[in-house]
VOLOGU-896902 format. One record per residue (C-alpha): x, y, z. Coordinates in Angstrom, 1 decimal, decimal comma, m for minus. Layout:
X/Y/Z
...
This chain:
m5,6/m169,9/75,5
m4,9/m166,7/77,0
m2,7/m168,0/80,0
m1,3/m170,9/81,0
0,6/m171,6/84,5
2,2/m175,1/84,3
3,8/m176,6/87,7
4,9/m173,1/89,3
6,8/m173,4/92,3
7,9/m170,9/94,6
9,8/m170,5/98,1
10,5/m168,2/100,8
13,2/m169,1/102,4
12,4/m172,0/104,1
8,4/m171,8/103,7
7,1/m173,4/100,4
4,3/m170,8/99,1
3,7/m173,2/95,8
5,0/m176,7/95,2
2,4/m177,6/91,7
0,6/m174,6/90,9
m1,6/m175,1/87,5
m4,2/m172,5/85,5
m5,5/m172,3/82,2
m7,3/m169,1/81,3
m9,6/m168,5/78,2
m10,5/m165,3/76,8
m13,9/m164,2/77,5
m14,0/m166,5/80,8
m14,0/m165,8/84,8
m12,0/m168,2/86,3
m12,0/m168,1/90,0
m9,3/m168,8/92,1
m10,4/m170,7/95,5
m8,3/m172,0/98,7
m8,3/m171,7/102,1
m5,1/m168,5/103,3
m1,7/m169,4/102,7
m2,8/m171,9/99,7
m0,6/m169,9/97,6
m3,3/m168,1/95,6
m2,2/m164,7/95,9
1,6/m165,7/95,1
0,5/m167,4/91,8
m1,1/m164,3/90,8
1,8/m161,9/91,9
4,5/m164,6/89,6
1,3/m163,8/86,5
1,5/m159,9/87,5
5,4/m159,9/87,4
5,8/m158,8/91,7
7,4/m162,4/91,8
9,5/m165,0/89,6
8,7/m168,1/89,8
11,5/m170,5/91,1
10,7/m173,5/88,8
7,5/m174,2/86,4
6,4/m172,6/82,8
4,4/m169,1/82,3
2,7/m169,3/78,6
0,8/m165,9/77,8
m0,8/m166,5/74,6
0,5/m169,6/73,4
4,4/m168,7/74,1
6,7/m168,9/76,9
6,8/m165,2/79,0
9,2/m164,2/81,9
8,5/m160,9/83,9
10,9/m159,4/86,0
8,8/m156,4/86,7
5,0/m155,5/86,9
5,6/m153,3/83,6
6,2/m156,4/81,7
3,3/m157,9/82,8
1,6/m154,9/82,1
3,3/m153,9/78,6
1,7/m157,7/77,8
m1,9/m156,7/78,9
m1,8/m158,3/82,3
m3,8/m155,6/85,2
m4,2/m156,6/88,6
m6,9/m154,9/91,1
m5,6/m155,3/94,1
m7,3/m155,6/97,7
m5,5/m153,0/98,7
m5,7/m149,9/96,3
m2,1/m149,7/95,0
m3,3/m146,0/93,7
m1,9/m142,4/94,2
m4,3/m141,0/96,5
m3,2/m137,8/96,0
m3,9/m137,5/92,2
m7,1/m137,1/90,4
m8,9/m139,8/88,4
m7,8/m139,3/85,6
m4,5/m138,7/86,6
m4,2/m142,3/88,1
m6,0/m143,5/85,1
m3,0/m142,2/82,6
m0,3/m142,6/85,6
3,1/m143,5/83,5
1,2/m143,3/79,7
0,1/m139,5/80,2
m1,1/m137,9/76,4
1,6/m135,5/75,8
1,8/m132,3/73,5
4,1/m131,9/70,8
6,7/m130,0/73,2
6,6/m133,1/75,5
4,4/m131,5/78,8
1,3/m133,6/79,5
m2,0/m132,6/77,7
m4,3/m132,3/80,7
m7,7/m131,4/78,7
m6,6/m134,4/76,1
m6,3/m136,7/79,9
m9,4/m135,1/81,5
m11,4/m135,4/77,9
m10,2/m139,4/77,4
m10,9/m140,2/81,0
m14,3/m138,9/80,5
m15,3/m140,9/77,5
m14,0/m143,9/79,3
m15,8/m143,4/82,9
m18,9/m142,6/80,6
m18,5/m145,8/78,4
m18,6/m148,0/81,3
m21,7/m146,1/83,4
m18,9/m145,7/86,0
m20,2/m143,6/88,7
m16,7/m141,7/88,6
m15,6/m138,0/87,8
m12,4/m137,6/85,9
m11,7/m134,9/88,4
m12,0/m136,2/91,7
m9,1/m137,1/94,1
m8,6/m140,8/94,6
m8,2/m140,5/98,7
m12,0/m139,2/98,8
m13,1/m142,5/96,6
m14,6/m145,3/98,6
m12,9/m148,9/98,3
m15,7/m149,6/95,8
m14,9/m146,0/93,8
m10,8/m147,1/93,8
m11,3/m150,1/92,3
m13,3/m148,8/89,7
m10,1/m146,3/88,9
m7,7/m149,4/88,8
m10,4/m151,1/86,0
m10,2/m148,4/84,0
m6,8/m148,2/84,2
m6,2/m151,6/82,9
m8,8/m151,3/80,3
m7,5/m148,2/79,0
m4,6/m150,1/78,9
m5,4/m152,4/76,9
m5,1/m155,3/78,7
m6,8/m158,3/78,0
m6,2/m159,9/81,3
m7,9/m158,7/84,7
m7,3/m160,2/88,0
m9,4/m159,4/91,1
m7,9/m160,2/94,6
m11,1/m160,3/96,7
m12,6/m157,5/95,3
m16,2/m157,3/97,5
m14,8/m157,8/101,0
m15,1/m154,7/101,9
m17,9/m153,7/99,5
m21,9/m153,0/100,4
m24,1/m155,1/98,7
m24,9/m152,5/96,0
m21,4/m152,0/95,4
m20,9/m155,9/94,7
m23,3/m156,0/92,0
m21,7/m153,1/90,2
m18,3/m155,1/90,6
m20,6/m158,3/89,2
m22,0/m156,0/86,1
m18,2/m154,8/85,5
m17,1/m158,5/85,6
m19,8/m159,7/83,2
m19,5/m156,2/80,5
m15,3/m157,6/80,9
m16,1/m160,8/79,8
m18,4/m159,6/76,8
m15,3/m157,8/75,5
m13,7/m161,2/75,7
m11,0/m160,2/77,9
m9,8/m162,8/80,5
m10,7/m162,4/84,1
m8,9/m164,5/86,7
m11,4/m163,5/90,2
m10,3/m164,3/93,8
m12,9/m164,7/96,2
m13,7/m166,1/99,8
m17,3/m165,4/99,8
m18,8/m168,8/98,3
m22,1/m167,2/97,7
m20,8/m165,0/95,3
m19,2/m167,6/93,2
m22,1/m168,9/90,8
m23,1/m165,1/90,3
m19,9/m164,7/88,2
m17,6/m167,5/87,5
m17,1/m170,0/84,9
m14,8/m172,5/85,9
m12,9/m173,3/88,9
m9,4/m173,9/90,3
m8,8/m174,6/93,3
m5,5/m174,4/95,4
m4,2/m176,7/98,4
m1,3/m176,2/100,5
0,5/m174,7/97,1
m0,6/m177,4/94,8
m3,6/m177,5/92,3
m6,0/m179,8/93,8
m9,2/m179,5/91,1
m9,8/m177,5/87,8
m13,0/m178,0/85,6
m16,8/m175,9/85,0
m18,0/m174,2/88,0
m21,7/m175,5/87,0
m20,6/m179,5/87,5
m19,3/m178,9/91,1
m21,6/m178,8/94,4
m20,8/m175,8/97,1
m19,6/m178,8/99,8
m17,6/m180,2/97,1
m15,5/m177,1/96,4
m15,6/m177,0/100,4
m14,0/m180,3/100,4
m11,6/m179,5/97,9
m9,9/m176,3/99,5
m10,0/m177,7/103,3
m9,3/m181,4/102,9
m12,1/m182,7/104,9
m16,4/m183,3/104,4
m18,3/m179,9/105,1
m19,9/m181,2/107,7
m16,8/m181,6/110,0
m15,9/m178,3/109,7
m17,7/m176,5/112,6
m21,0/m177,7/114,7
m22,3/m175,9/117,7
m24,4/m177,2/120,4
m26,1/m174,6/122,6
m25,3/m174,0/126,5
m27,8/m173,5/129,3
m27,6/m169,9/129,6
m25,6/m168,5/132,7
m25,8/m165,3/134,6
m26,4/m162,1/132,7
m23,0/m160,6/131,9
m23,7/m158,0/129,6
m26,7/m155,9/130,4
m27,7/m152,9/127,6
m30,2/m150,8/128,7
m31,8/m147,5/126,2
m28,6/m146,7/125,2
m28,6/m143,9/122,7
m26,4/m141,6/120,5
m28,3/m139,6/118,7
m28,6/m139,8/115,4
m27,1/m143,2/115,1
m28,5/m145,1/118,0
m31,7/m144,8/119,8
m33,4/m146,5/123,0
m31,0/m150,0/122,6
m31,8/m152,9/125,2
m30,8/m156,3/125,2
m28,9/m158,9/128,0
m26,4/m161,8/126,9
m25,8/m164,1/129,6
m22,9/m166,3/130,4
m22,2/m169,3/127,5
m24,2/m167,1/124,8
m23,5/m166,5/121,4
m25,9/m163,9/120,9
m25,6/m163,0/116,7
m26,3/m159,0/115,3
m27,5/m158,5/112,0
m29,1/m155,7/109,8
m28,0/m153,7/106,9
m24,9/m151,5/106,6
m25,7/m148,2/107,9
m28,5/m150,3/110,6
m26,1/m149,2/113,6
m24,3/m152,6/114,4
m20,4/m151,5/114,6
m21,5/m147,5/116,0
m23,2/m150,1/119,2
m19,9/m152,1/119,6
m17,9/m149,2/119,8
m20,5/m147,0/122,3
m20,0/m150,3/124,4
m16,5/m150,2/124,3
m16,1/m146,6/125,0
m14,9/m145,5/121,6
m17,9/m143,5/121,1
m19,7/m141,1/124,0
m23,4/m142,4/124,4
m26,0/m139,4/125,2
m28,2/m141,9/127,8
m28,7/m145,1/128,9
m26,9/m147,8/131,0
m24,1/m150,7/130,5
m23,9/m152,9/133,0
m21,0/m156,3/132,8
m21,4/m159,0/135,6
m24,1/m156,9/137,3
m21,8/m153,8/138,0
m22,3/m150,4/136,1
m19,6/m150,6/133,5
m20,8/m146,7/131,4
m17,3/m146,7/129,5
m16,1/m143,1/128,4
m12,8/m144,7/126,8
m11,7/m147,9/125,8
m8,9/m148,3/128,9
m12,4/m148,4/131,2
m13,8/m150,5/129,2
m11,4/m153,2/129,5
m10,9/m152,8/133,0
m15,0/m153,6/133,1
m13,8/m157,3/131,4
m15,2/m155,6/128,0
m13,1/m157,0/124,6
m13,9/m155,5/120,7
m12,4/m157,6/118,2
m13,0/m154,9/115,3
m14,0/m155,2/111,5
m10,8/m154,3/110,5
m8,3/m156,4/112,7
m5,2/m154,6/110,5
m5,6/m151,5/110,9
m7,8/m151,4/114,6
m6,8/m154,8/116,4
m3,1/m155,1/115,3
0,7/m153,9/115,4
0,8/m155,8/112,2
5,3/m154,6/112,2
5,6/m156,1/115,7
5,8/m159,4/116,8
2,8/m161,8/117,3
4,2/m161,7/121,6
4,0/m158,4/121,5
0,4/m158,1/120,4
m1,0/m160,7/122,5
0,3/m159,4/125,6
m0,6/m155,8/124,3
m3,2/m155,3/126,9
m2,0/m156,9/129,8
1,6/m155,4/130,4
1,1/m155,6/134,1
1,8/m159,0/133,2
4,9/m159,1/131,3
6,5/m155,9/132,7
10,2/m156,2/134,5
10,0/m153,7/137,7
7,8/m150,9/136,0
10,7/m150,6/133,8
11,4/m152,9/130,3
9,7/m155,9/129,2
10,1/m160,0/130,7
10,6/m161,1/127,1
11,0/m164,6/128,8
7,6/m164,7/130,4
5,9/m163,0/126,8
8,0/m166,2/125,4
5,6/m168,0/127,8
2,5/m166,6/127,4
2,4/m166,1/123,6
3,5/m169,8/123,2
0,7/m170,8/124,9
m1,8/m169,3/123,4
m0,5/m169,9/120,0
m1,0/m173,1/120,3
m4,1/m173,6/122,4
m5,6/m171,2/119,6
m3,6/m173,6/116,8
m2,2/m170,4/115,7
m0,6/m171,5/112,4
3,1/m169,1/112,7
6,9/m169,8/112,5
7,4/m168,6/116,3
5,6/m166,2/118,5
8,3/m163,7/117,2
7,0/m163,3/113,9
5,3/m160,1/112,7
1,6/m160,0/112,9
1,1/m159,0/109,8
2,4/m161,9/107,9
0,1/m164,5/109,5
m2,8/m165,2/107,3
m6,1/m163,4/107,9
m7,6/m165,8/110,2
m4,5/m166,5/112,5
m4,8/m162,4/112,4
m7,8/m162,9/113,6
m6,8/m165,2/116,8
m3,7/m163,3/117,9
m6,8/m160,6/118,2
m8,7/m163,1/120,1
m5,5/m164,1/121,8
m4,9/m160,6/123,5
m8,0/m160,4/125,0
m8,0/m163,8/126,8
m4,3/m162,6/128,2
m6,4/m159,8/129,4
m8,9/m162,1/131,3
m11,9/m160,6/129,3
m15,6/m162,0/129,7
m17,7/m160,2/127,3
m16,2/m160,3/123,8
m17,7/m157,9/121,0
m16,9/m159,3/117,6
m17,3/m157,0/114,8
m17,3/m159,2/111,7
m15,0/m161,5/113,1
m15,0/m163,6/109,7
m14,2/m161,1/107,2
m11,7/m161,3/104,6
m10,6/m164,7/105,9
m11,6/m168,3/104,0
m13,7/m171,2/104,9
m11,9/m173,4/106,8
m10,5/m170,5/109,0
m13,9/m169,5/110,0
m15,0/m172,7/111,2
m11,4/m172,7/113,7
m12,7/m168,9/114,5
m16,4/m170,2/115,5
m14,6/m173,2/117,5
m12,8/m170,6/119,2
m16,3/m168,6/119,8
m17,6/m171,9/121,1
m14,5/m172,4/123,6
m15,2/m168,8/125,0
m18,7/m169,2/125,2
m17,8/m173,0/127,2
m15,6/m171,2/129,4
m18,6/m168,5/130,3
m18,2/m165,8/128,3
m20,6/m163,9/126,7
m20,5/m162,7/122,9
m22,2/m160,5/120,7
m21,4/m161,2/117,6
m22,0/m158,8/114,4
m22,1/m160,2/111,1
m23,3/m159,2/107,6
m23,2/m162,9/106,5
m26,5/m164,2/107,4
m25,5/m168,3/106,9
m23,0/m167,4/109,7
m25,6/m166,0/112,5
m27,4/m169,4/111,7
m24,6/m171,4/112,2
m23,0/m170,2/115,2
m25,4/m167,7/117,1
m27,7/m169,1/120,0
m30,6/m166,3/119,0
m30,0/m163,1/116,6
m31,1/m159,1/117,2
m31,7/m157,6/114,2
m30,9/m153,7/113,9
m32,7/m151,3/111,5
m32,0/m147,3/110,9
m30,2/m147,4/114,7
m33,0/m149,3/116,5
m33,4/m153,2/117,4
m36,6/m153,8/115,4
m36,7/m157,8/116,4
m35,3/m160,7/118,2
m35,1/m164,3/116,7
m33,8/m167,6/117,6
m31,0/m169,1/116,4
m32,9/m171,9/114,2
m34,5/m168,7/112,3
m34,6/m168,0/108,3
m32,3/m165,8/106,3
m35,9/m164,3/105,2
m37,4/m163,9/108,7
m34,1/m162,0/109,6
m33,9/m160,0/106,1
m37,8/m158,8/107,0
m36,8/m157,6/110,4
m34,0/m155,5/108,7
m35,7/m154,4/105,6
m39,2/m153,8/107,2
m38,8/m153,2/110,7
m41,2/m155,9/112,1
m44,0/m155,3/113,6
m42,7/m151,4/113,6
């Protein structure tokens, strides 16, 4: 046994993050760690990596009791963590990041840069990583940065590597590369802990699985012996069939009409209509133009030609301010950077697009009005938080997404553009976001839902538009198949 955690407990103020965390990892094993946001996964792993110390319980490393006061202590024992958000030094090279703090030195004490580059090149070549030792890290993709962290862990002689949501922002090809690397680490007899919300990834890499719910380990066992439905039931505490089901509504009047929208070279002659009460899915491969279309409709990017109409009125938005005035809302792919002010309270985020509703005589904020609005939408959307005064950045991913949606509900938007609405959130929170979308549709809104998860589109959308190379290559009913969607996404249908 390389790592064993026994009855780990951790409290932050009045919040219990872990009440009974248990985990065992063998050498040469890929151990999956699952659970909803807030279940305690990251806290448990930060204890292993020395970022937090437990309030109670035991940590055994290779059979001996251990305690890590800081990450350097865990690193010295052979534990490394590849974080979801890169912790690299962006202004340094790949080689400098790999050896940061452990640089090879000349006898006189200064850094031996030649030897450092040589060793970095050898390590990169050995593992067939698409990197160059001289590249600046700030220019790398998210996948490239993860490879640098993996190189650093291997170079430091780590025997346990923790992956925290490694593929949440990667393309399909980059995801396959991560899988290859994980399998290679397993062959080297390294222990791997792999945290993910993407259930379709599990059986590509995992050997055993541990599931946390409400800070407590509720299941551990071989992955081959448990069904996906049973995994979800352990994670959320209820049957998969109870999570979400949508009953389509009769379509109402046209709310969003896009005709011939072109923005070269990204978009070419895009036309479609979404009616009140409809959820229309938008599928396509990465680079097909789906996000670019949302940005154009919302006024973030100018279009060369074409028209956009909202509720029958011209809505050719030259800026997001104009789009919002027309009743259009964008829930962006990266909610933390483009949808929220993470260092400000929930209440501020909810009213940020509707300052006229909380302004006091044009000067200052009516905090009582803000608090009333925030409390109402916190209850309506079932946002789990300590209070509307809590900072938005301290919420789970699913609750952050609800705050972004609440911002546009306060504004009174009628057309919602959801760009990857459930990226990085767990299966239970996904169902809650679907329910909010369903509620919006039933209240008469029109929804365009961009998603790279085909099962999600099939579950939620009334009909599905497919984009390929900046064009709409076809339209399918909501009860279609993944194969039919991929045919249009890859081959362009009848083109």
